[in-house]
C-alpha positions in Angstrom: 77.3 87.0 165.4 80.2 85.7 167.5 81.5 82.3 167.1 80.0 79.9 169.6 80.0 76.2 170.4 76.7 74.3 169.7 77.7 70.7 169.9 80.1 67.9 168.8 79.9 64.2 168.0 82.3 61.5 166.9 83.0 57.9 166.3 85.8 55.4 166.1 85.8 52.1 164.4 88.3 49.2 164.3 86.1 46.7 162.5 85.6 45.4 159.0 83.3 48.2 158.2 84.4 50.9 155.7 82.4 53.7 157.3 82.6 55.9 160.3 79.0 57.0 160.8 78.5 60.1 163.0 75.1 61.2 164.4 75.0 64.9 164.2 74.1 66.8 167.4 70.4 67.3 168.0 71.1 71.0 168.9 72.3 71.7 165.3 70.3 74.5 163.6 70.0 75.4 159.9 72.8 77.8 159.0 75.3 76.5 161.6 78.8 75.8 160.3 80.0 72.2 160.8 83.6 71.1 160.6 84.7 67.5 160.4 88.1 65.7 160.8 88.2 62.2 159.4 91.3 60.1 160.2 92.6 56.8 159.1 95.5 54.9 160.7 97.9 54.5 157.7 97.9 56.2 154.4 96.6 53.5 152.1 93.0 54.5 152.0 91.0 57.5 150.6 87.9 59.1 151.9 84.7 59.5 149.9 83.4 63.0 150.7 79.8 62.7 152.1 77.0 64.3 150.2 76.7 68.0 150.9 80.1 68.2 152.5 83.1 70.0 151.0 86.7 68.7 151.5 88.8 71.7 152.7 92.0 69.8 152.7 93.3 66.3 152.4 94.7 64.0 152.3 97.0 65.2 155.0 99.5 62.5 155.7 101.5 62.2 158.9 104.4 60.1 157.6 102.9 56.6 157.0 101.0 56.4 160.3 98.0 58.7 159.7 95.9 60.2 156.9 93.4 63.0 157.7 90.8 65.0 155.8 89.2 68.3 156.9 85.6 68.9 155.7 82.9 71.5 156.2 79.2 71.9 155.6 76.6 74.5 156.4 73.7 72.8 158.2 70.3 72.7 156.5 66.9 71.8 157.9 66.8 68.1 158.7 70.5 67.8 159.6 69.9 67.8 163.4 70.2 64.2 164.6 70.9 62.9 161.1 73.7 60.4 160.5 76.5 61.2 158.2 78.8 58.4 156.9 82.5 59.1 156.4 83.4 56.2 154.1 86.9 54.9 153.5 88.1 52.9 150.5 89.2 50.0 152.7 88.6 48.3 156.1 91.9 47.3 157.6 92.6 50.1 160.0 91.3 52.3 162.8 89.0 55.1 161.5 87.7 58.1 163.3 85.5 61.0 162.5 84.7 64.0 164.6 82.2 66.8 163.9 82.1 70.2 165.7 79.3 72.7 165.3 80.3 76.4 165.5 77.5 78.8 164.7 78.8 82.3 163.8 81.8 80.9 161.9 82.5 81.2 158.2 83.1 77.7 156.7 84.7 79.2 153.6 87.6 80.9 155.4 
């Protein structure tokens, strides 16, 4: 199967919340590979890996201005339209999370 694009979703928060909830695309199918990038402005916070997701790398710090994590998950039945919370250890900065769905890709490589 060739790599394809099935959907994407994201969120950005600049409030007192610690999470960046993302509603996964309704087009998601079981077996699809999902990749997420979660970012925090600054390097003082850590990300709690959401249940079922695997941290591939991170934290990746860009000086003192940005911290990022790369995560992956193979979709299961019930993931389409579900909300996943990317939760940070603090609340005092801009947080973003983006998820892309690429069926036909291998999340382990």
